[in-house]
N, C-alpha and C positions, 0 to 999 in steps of 0.2 A: 503494500499498500504507500503511495506516495505522499510525502507532507504535504500538510494545508498551504497553499499559496495565499499569503497575505493581500489582502485587497485593497489598494491604495486609490486617492482620488483621481491620481496621473493614470492608471492605467484602467480605470473602471470608464474615465472620461473617453481615452484613447480607443478602448474597446466599442463603446456607444457611438464613437464618430466612426469608426468603421464598419460596424453593422447599419449603419444609417446610410452611409454612402453605398455598399453592398445592396441593400433593399431599393433604393432609388433606382441604381443599375438594372437590378433585375424587374423592375415594372417597367422601366422605359421598355426593356427588350421585350417581356409581355405584351405591354400595350401595343406596340408596333402593328402588330398583325389585327388589331381588332378594326379599325375604323380603313375600311374600302380597300383592302388586301384580300379578299375572300379566305379569311383565316389565317391568311401569311404564315411566317416562319413557326408561328405558333402551332399551328394546326398539322404541318407538314411534320415538326417535331414531335407532335403526340401520336400521330399516324405511326412515323418510323419509329418511336419507342414501341408501340404495340406489337409493330411487326417484330422487332429485335426480341421482344419477351416472347412472342407468341401467346398472347394473353386470350383469355376469353371475354365475350362481353361483358360478365359480371365483375369480372375483374378491371376492365378499362374503365367501368361505372366507379368504382372505388378510386381508381388513379384519379379520374376527372373530378370527382366531389373532392377529393384531398388538395388538387392543385386549386380548383375555383375559391376553396375556403380559405386556402394561404394568399390567394391573390386578393381576394377580398381585405381579410386583415391587413396585408401588406398597403392596401388601398387608405384603408383609415390611418395607418401609421405614417403614411406618407402627408395626410391630410394634416395630421396633428404637427408633422415636422413643418408643414407651411404656415400653420397658424402660428407655431412657435416663433417664426421669424419676425412679426410683428412688437412680439415681447422684446426681443432682442433689440430690434431697432430704436423702439422706445426709451430703452435701458440706455442705449449708448448716446440718443439723444438729450437725454434730461439734464439737468443742472447735475444731480448727484446719480450715481448709478445705483439701481433699484436690483442689488442681490437678491431679495426675496422672489421677486418677479422671475428674475431669471432662474433659480434654483426651482422655482415650482414649474417653471416652462421643462427644464430638465427631468424633473420627475413625471411630468405627465407624457415626454418622449421617452423614457424609460419603461413606464406602463405599457407604451404603444410596443415597444419593441420586446417587451415580455410577452405580449399577447401574441406578437409573430411567432415568437420561437415555440410558444406553446400551441399555435395552430399547425407549424411546422413538425411538430415531434409528434403532435396526433395524427398528424397527415403521414408521417412517415411509418409510424406503428399500423395504422390500418392498411397500407399499402404492402407492408412487411406480413401482416397476417393472412392477405389475399392472394399472394405471390406463393409461387412452389419454391423448394429450395434451389432448384437450377434458375429460376427466374430473378429470385434473392440475388444470387451469384451474379448473374448477368447485371442486374440495376446496379449491386455496388459497385461494379467495375465500372458501371457507365460514371456513376457518382463520384468515386476516384481520381478516372481518368479521364474523363471527357468523353466527347462525343467521336473522339480518335478511336476510343474502344470498339466502335458500332463497324469500323472498317477492318479488312483483312491486312492492309498495308497500312503503317503508321500507327497501327493499335499495340503492336508489339514493343518488345524491347524498352528501353527506358524514355519515360516522359520529361518534359522539361526540367521537372523538379527532382529527376534523377530517380526516381522509384521503378523498380523493375515489375511487370505485369505477372511474372513469376515468382515472386517471393525471394528465396535468395539464388535463383539461377540467374545465370547471365543471358544476354540476348540471345545466344546461341542455342539456349535451352537446356543442356544438360547441369546439373547440379555442380557447384564448381566446390574443390576440396582444395583445403590450403595445409601443405606439412611445412611445419615449422621447425 
């Protein structure tokens, strides 16, 4: 068991900012296909995912519901983020800085991020329960290694982060042995 990590204001704020920026990026990508693009890349990605996992209609329904719920909660978090901008602007404009208002905005944003985490966790759990072990393995690889894992070429070997798809195996395929 690892030792507990001390939570400081600095690393909490950094984590919050990274999470918020990731959330905004995800929402922008997800929304690109919603308006006038006949489903756009989102619809294509879901169809490709279902093909890759060889899902049943019931499994597709579970995945679609989990995705839609996460998107709905992320939209709400995004709205909260934009509502907070006014609070930050007013605090900067004021004669004296309103630390209490800024802290309240941070708390509201953190609550939104917590809701996103809960929705994603519950969605992942529902998808996990709906899929077979082989499908879970495929989805896990897709989550870890990205869409390149869907293709025969480029999906094997080392990713840009130096992780191998084969655990302790080198890109050649056979387990390596080290004699010291």
